C-alpha angles and dihedrals in degrees: 000000000000095000091048095046098047094047094046091046091053090050090047092053092046093049091046092054091046090052092048092048094049093048093047095047093044089051092050091048090050094047105037106015131107117253088267092055090046089054090052090051088057096041115131093228091056090047090054089051091050091048092048094051092047093046091051089047092053094047090047092048093049090049091052091046091053094044096050097037102226116171120209090209091058101029106060094190091059093050091050091046092053091050090047091051092050089050090048091053093048095046093042091051091048092046096053106026098083132068089265133036117261100220095198091054091046094051092044090051091050091050092050090047090052089051091051091049092048090051090049092054102038098031088210134102118200090339093305115129 
């Protein structure tokens, strides 16, 4: 179990940082970029890369969840993290699905992503275990 958990955890962290970086850079390209950079941010090849990284991240996370046996009904931090990730997906989709970036959606998605990452590291929400 130890060899599986440590390797999967390292991949999960790597994929999470790749996902954060791609989202952050795409948002900056949408907001502050020239029309050419905005076109790159909406390019289908980049979207496939983003989808691939996020799909691998979800599969990896579900594998870790199954291997360790956390329960969102018992582990409050995991339940809040799952809600934050759903909110991040919704706000991120809203922020970048139009012709222009919705800055409120982008900033909300970044805040929810920061909450999810904090919960992953501390495994505590508002001092609750």
